[in-house]
Structure formats: C-alpha cells, structure tokens
C-alpha positions in Angstrom: 18.4 179.6 42.9 20.8 178.1 41.4 23.3 179.3 38.2 25.9 177.9 36.2 28.2 180.0 34.6 30.2 178.3 31.8 33.8 179.9 31.0 35.7 181.9 33.4 37.3 184.8 31.5 36.9 188.4 32.4 32.9 188.2 31.8 32.1 184.8 33.4 34.0 185.7 36.2 32.0 188.7 36.7 28.9 187.3 36.2 29.8 184.6 39.2 31.4 187.5 41.3 28.1 189.7 41.1 25.7 186.4 41.9 27.7 185.4 44.8 27.7 188.8 46.0 23.9 188.8 45.6 23.6 185.6 47.6 23.0 183.2 44.9 24.3 179.9 44.7 26.5 179.6 42.1 28.6 177.3 40.2 31.7 178.7 37.8 33.2 176.3 35.2 35.9 176.3 33.4 37.2 174.0 30.7 40.8 175.4 30.8 41.6 175.3 27.4 44.6 177.2 26.4 44.5 180.3 24.8 41.7 181.8 26.7 41.6 185.4 25.6 41.7 186.8 29.1 44.7 184.9 29.7 46.5 186.6 26.9 44.8 190.0 26.7 46.8 193.3 28.2 44.0 195.7 29.6 43.8 199.0 28.2 40.5 201.2 29.4 40.4 203.7 26.8 36.8 203.4 24.6 37.0 207.8 24.1 39.8 207.7 21.5 38.3 204.4 19.6 38.1 205.0 15.8 34.8 202.6 16.0 31.9 204.3 14.7 29.3 202.0 15.8 27.3 204.0 18.5 25.7 201.1 20.4 29.3 199.2 20.6 30.6 202.5 21.9 27.5 203.2 24.2 28.6 199.5 26.0 32.0 200.2 25.7 31.7 203.4 28.1 29.2 202.0 30.4 32.0 199.3 31.0 34.7 201.8 31.5 32.6 203.4 34.2 31.8 200.1 35.5 35.4 199.8 36.9 35.5 202.0 39.7 32.6 200.4 41.3 34.0 196.7 40.7 37.4 198.1 41.9 35.7 199.4 45.1 33.8 195.9 45.5 36.7 193.8 45.1 38.9 195.8 47.5 36.5 195.6 50.2 37.0 191.6 49.3 40.6 192.1 50.1 41.4 191.8 46.1 43.8 194.9 45.2 46.5 193.4 43.3 45.2 194.0 40.0 47.5 195.8 37.9 45.3 198.7 37.5 46.3 202.4 37.4 45.0 205.3 35.7 48.1 206.5 33.7 46.5 208.2 30.8 46.7 207.4 27.3 48.6 208.9 23.8 46.5 209.0 20.4 49.0 209.4 18.0 47.9 211.5 15.3 49.2 213.4 12.3 49.6 217.5 12.2 46.8 216.9 9.4 44.5 215.2 11.3 45.0 216.4 14.8 42.5 219.1 15.0 39.7 216.7 13.8 40.6 213.8 16.1 40.8 215.9 19.0 37.4 217.7 18.2 35.9 213.9 17.9 37.9 212.9 21.2 37.3 215.9 23.5 33.4 215.7 22.6 33.2 212.4 23.7 35.0 213.1 26.8 32.8 215.5 27.7 29.7 213.5 28.4 32.0 211.0 30.4 33.8 212.8 33.4 35.8 209.9 34.1 37.9 210.6 31.1 39.6 214.1 32.2 40.3 216.9 30.3 41.4 215.8 26.8 44.1 217.8 25.2 46.9 217.9 22.2 50.2 218.0 23.4 53.6 218.1 21.1 56.1 215.2 20.2 58.3 216.3 22.8 55.8 215.9 25.8 54.6 212.7 24.2 58.3 211.2 24.6 58.7 212.8 27.9 55.4 210.7 28.9 56.4 207.2 27.0 60.4 207.9 26.5 60.9 205.2 23.8 58.8 206.7 21.5 60.0 208.0 18.1 56.7 209.5 17.2 57.3 213.2 15.6 53.7 214.5 15.3 51.4 215.5 18.2 49.4 213.3 20.2 45.7 213.4 21.8 46.4 213.0 25.7 43.2 211.6 27.5 44.1 211.4 31.5 41.3 209.4 32.5 42.8 206.3 30.6 43.6 203.2 32.6 45.6 199.7 32.0 45.1 196.8 34.2 46.0 192.8 34.3 43.5 191.1 32.6 44.8 187.6 34.6 45.0 189.5 37.7 41.3 191.1 37.8 39.7 187.6 36.7 41.5 185.6 39.3 40.5 188.1 41.8 36.8 188.1 40.8 37.2 184.0 41.2 38.7 184.3 44.5 36.1 186.9 45.6 33.4 184.8 44.3 34.5 181.9 46.2 34.6 184.0 49.4 31.0 184.6 48.9 30.1 180.9 48.4 30.4 180.1 44.5 31.8 176.8 43.9 34.7 176.4 41.0 34.4 173.4 39.0 37.2 172.6 36.1 36.0 170.2 33.0 34.0 170.1 30.0 30.6 171.4 30.3 27.4 170.0 28.5 23.9 172.2 29.0 21.0 170.0 29.6 17.9 171.8 28.2 14.9 171.7 26.1 12.5 174.4 26.6 14.5 175.5 29.2 17.7 175.0 31.2 17.7 172.1 33.5 21.2 171.8 34.1 24.8 171.2 33.2 26.9 168.2 33.2 30.4 168.9 34.4 32.2 165.8 33.1 30.5 163.0 35.2 28.9 165.3 37.8 25.6 166.7 36.7 24.8 170.2 38.3 20.7 171.5 38.3 20.4 175.0 37.4 17.6 177.5 37.0 19.8 179.7 34.7 22.7 179.1 33.1 25.6 181.7 31.3 27.1 180.7 28.6 30.5 182.6 28.7 32.5 180.5 27.2 34.2 182.6 25.0 35.7 181.3 21.2 34.7 177.8 22.4 30.8 178.6 22.8 29.6 177.5 19.2 30.5 173.9 20.4 28.9 174.4 23.8 25.5 175.5 22.4 25.0 173.7 19.3 24.0 170.3 20.9 20.8 172.3 22.2 20.0 173.8 19.0 21.3 177.2 19.5 23.5 179.1 17.1 26.0 181.8 17.8 28.3 183.5 15.0 31.3 183.4 17.3 34.7 182.5 15.6 38.3 182.6 17.4 40.4 185.7 16.3 44.3 184.5 17.1 46.1 187.5 18.7 50.1 187.3 19.6 51.0 189.6 22.3 54.6 190.5 23.2 55.9 191.0 26.8 59.5 192.9 26.9 61.1 194.4 29.7 63.6 197.4 30.2 65.9 196.3 32.8 66.5 199.1 35.7 63.9 201.3 33.6 60.6 202.6 35.7 57.7 202.1 33.5 55.0 202.3 36.4 53.3 205.7 34.9 53.9 205.3 31.6 50.9 206.1 29.5 49.0 203.5 27.3 50.2 204.4 23.5 47.7 204.0 20.9 49.3 204.5 17.4 47.7 205.1 14.0 47.7 201.3 13.8 45.4 198.3 15.5 48.6 198.0 17.6 49.1 199.3 21.2 51.9 199.9 24.0 51.3 199.6 27.6 53.5 199.6 30.5 53.4 197.7 34.1 55.2 198.3 37.4 58.2 195.9 36.4 60.0 197.4 34.0 57.5 195.5 31.7 56.1 196.9 28.6 53.7 195.0 26.6 53.2 195.3 22.5 50.6 194.1 20.1 48.5 192.4 18.8 47.9 190.6 16.0 44.4 189.6 14.4 44.6 186.6 12.9 40.8 185.3 11.6 42.1 182.2 10.1 44.3 180.5 12.6 41.5 178.6 14.1 42.6 177.3 17.5 46.2 176.8 16.5 47.9 177.7 20.0 51.5 178.7 18.5 53.8 181.8 18.4 54.6 182.2 14.6 57.3 183.8 13.1 55.4 186.2 11.0 53.1 187.0 14.2 56.1 188.0 16.4 57.7 190.0 13.4 53.9 192.0 13.1 54.2 193.1 16.4 57.7 193.6 16.9 57.8 195.7 13.5 54.9 197.8 14.6 56.5 198.3 17.9 59.7 199.6 16.9 58.3 201.4 14.5 56.5 203.6 16.8 58.6 203.4 19.7 62.5 202.4 18.3 63.6 203.3 22.2 62.3 199.6 22.7 65.0 198.2 20.6 67.1 197.2 23.2 64.4 195.4 25.6 64.3 192.1 26.8 62.0 189.6 25.3 60.1 188.0 28.3 57.2 185.7 26.7 54.7 185.9 23.7 51.0 185.0 24.7 48.6 183.5 22.4 44.7 184.3 22.9 41.5 183.6 20.9 39.2 186.7 20.9 35.8 185.7 20.5 34.4 187.8 17.4 30.8 187.8 16.5 29.2 189.0 13.2 30.0 192.7 13.8 31.7 195.0 16.7 29.0 194.8 19.3 29.1 191.8 22.0 26.4 189.2 22.2 24.5 189.4 25.3 21.5 188.9 26.1 18.4 185.9 26.6 18.2 183.2 24.4 14.3 183.4 23.6 13.4 179.6 23.0 15.5 178.4 26.0 14.3 179.8 28.9 17.1 180.3 31.6 20.1 180.2 29.2 22.1 184.1 28.8 25.0 184.6 26.5 27.8 186.9 27.2 30.1 186.5 24.6 31.7 188.2 21.5 33.6 190.9 23.0 36.5 190.5 20.7 39.5 193.3 21.2 37.2 195.0 23.9 37.2 192.2 26.3 38.7 193.7 29.5 37.0 196.9 28.7 33.5 195.6 28.4 34.0 192.1 30.3 33.0 193.0 33.9 29.9 195.2 32.8 28.8 192.5 30.7 29.1 189.7 33.4 27.5 192.2 36.0 24.5 192.3 32.9 24.5 188.9 32.5 24.1 188.1 36.4 21.2 190.8 36.1 19.6 188.9 33.5 20.1 185.5 35.7 18.3 186.8 38.7 15.6 188.1 36.7 16.1 191.5 37.4 16.1 194.3 35.2 19.6 194.9 33.0 19.5 198.7 33.2 20.2 198.6 29.3 18.6 198.0 26.1 20.0 195.3 24.9 18.3 195.1 21.6 21.4 195.7 19.7 23.4 192.8 21.4 21.3 190.4 20.6 23.0 187.4 20.7 21.7 185.4 18.0 21.5 188.3 15.3 
C-alpha cells in the first residue's frame, strides 16, 4: 500500500509519521508556501480552560492533549527529544466576580482528564510569582497539567522520524489524480501512484481539492505572533498565561516570551507584518504583563490558520472519492489537535478503526 500525504504541517507530518511507523509506503509532499500555520504557531496544550462550548470540539481537543505523551514517547524512541515541550502549567486570568463559576467549570472538566492535574484558584500575588511580568490584580485558575511546545520543532521531528522509518519527502506543488477513487498525485513533473491520499494542506486545501470536484469550506485566517526576549531572565518554567481576551503569553527556555495573536479573517494570503497587527499584539500583551515593556523584539511570525465553517476540525473520508481523506480546519487549535488528527487520518488511510466517531467532523459539512 502507498499513501501520499499532502501538506507537512502538524497534522500531515503526524499522519506520515504514523503511517511510516506502521510500515506503510508513504510520500509526504509540501509546497513550502510562506505562512504555513505550524511554522508560526506557539503551542499551548490546555483544552480544559477553553471557553468554547461545543462538546464535539472539546472531545477531540482533550483527546489531542492526551495523545501527546504517547507521541512524545515514540519520538524519544526515535531520537527526537528537542521539541520545546514542557508541562509548565497555565494561568487562566479571571475577575473576582467570575472566579467561582470559572473554577467550577474548569475543575469539572479537569476531573474527567487526569492529565490536567489538580486545578486551584490562586491569588494575584501567587500568579505574579509564577509569571513575574504580570500586572493582573485578580485571581487566576492554575492548571498544572497544561504544557507548551514549539510547533516547528515537533513538526520537524515527526518529518525526520518518518524518513527514518522509510517515508519519502518531496517539495513541490501537488495535484490529485482521481475519478471515483484516488489514483495518485502529480508533484510538478513527477507522478506518484497512490492507494490513498491525505489532504492536509491547511488553508490552501480548497485550491488542492476543487479540481477533483471536492469542496471544503476552509479559509485563511492571518495570525501575527510576536517573539520577545528578556535578556538574562530565566523563563523556562513560566506558565502559559491565558487572559480574558483571545490572546495569550507563553515562555520558552531561552529568555523568550511569545505573545499573540491576531485573528484576521479578511487578509487572504497577505504575508506581511502590519502596523495594526503589531499594535494589537503589543497592546494586549502589555495590558496583561506590563513587565514586558523593556523586552527586546526578536521577530514577528505570520501564519494562516485554516478556519472551517465552525470550531470543529474537518476530518474524515470523502464519500464519493474512495481513498481520499481530509485532515484540516484546525483553526487556532492546530497544535493541540493536529498530531491526534494526523494519527486518525493515518488509521483511515490504512482502513483501520479511527477509534472516534467522526460524524461531527464531516469534512464536507
């Protein structure tokens, strides 16, 4: 059996890795477009404090979080350990008025997911001890099981490990060859026959699938994400900070703090850092953590999140094209759900049980 995976972001790389580990002949194709979401994203693994009410999204998000220990163990066995991953916990900032209800909600979720750890409400003073630049003067919900990771590092590790298990990597523009079933993929001037194709091309998926009569409701959402550095400050164990807005702050080992991110639905594939985007990110970050005012600006990354018709991913088989599987629409949850979604897509390609009811994630909805 041969499977072609189109798109080597977090989901596509995971699918290729799982297939290669299972002994399947796999070709992983990437067009190397600027603005791939995984290349820009900062990974926060903390679905328990999400304010999203969709139970089907929450189900797959928690499954994605709980998939990570298995993935990290497999990658470590393949010699891949530099992933920027650490369980540093998270702080969900809340007001005094909402603290009791917010804590009840998060604790109820965490109780059903041991990975979350013991959730507690902590004081503003304790929150500032954990994340010194904070200016928040209210309580915070502390979730010790939350983690952060480097999306680029995890993706690259899975790509390298897949190659060690026999996968082939190709860079180029892919075109699927199909009638009532997939027949193969043309990558520039090379044709690769395939028994199954996993379409994991992110925001570029409509252009990939429309020529074979498959419509997916995916649009690019531009995210501008800023990296700051606090020279001489040890930031390795600082928790992820989740303010009351949709922005976030997280720290890495090299005195770096990542703050973001914009959610721009009308920017198309305009791969530029904009004044308005930088102002939004910095204003939000400094309103929450004024102690970052003296930080050095290192870089601003641009990523195009693949956003679907709702919060849930697009994941599953395409009924009228045998052998075609879609893994897409992860939006802002890509680094939480992506590896798990890729593993499910790999199972589908192998005609194995996905071990999850995929009805809510119908890729053609």
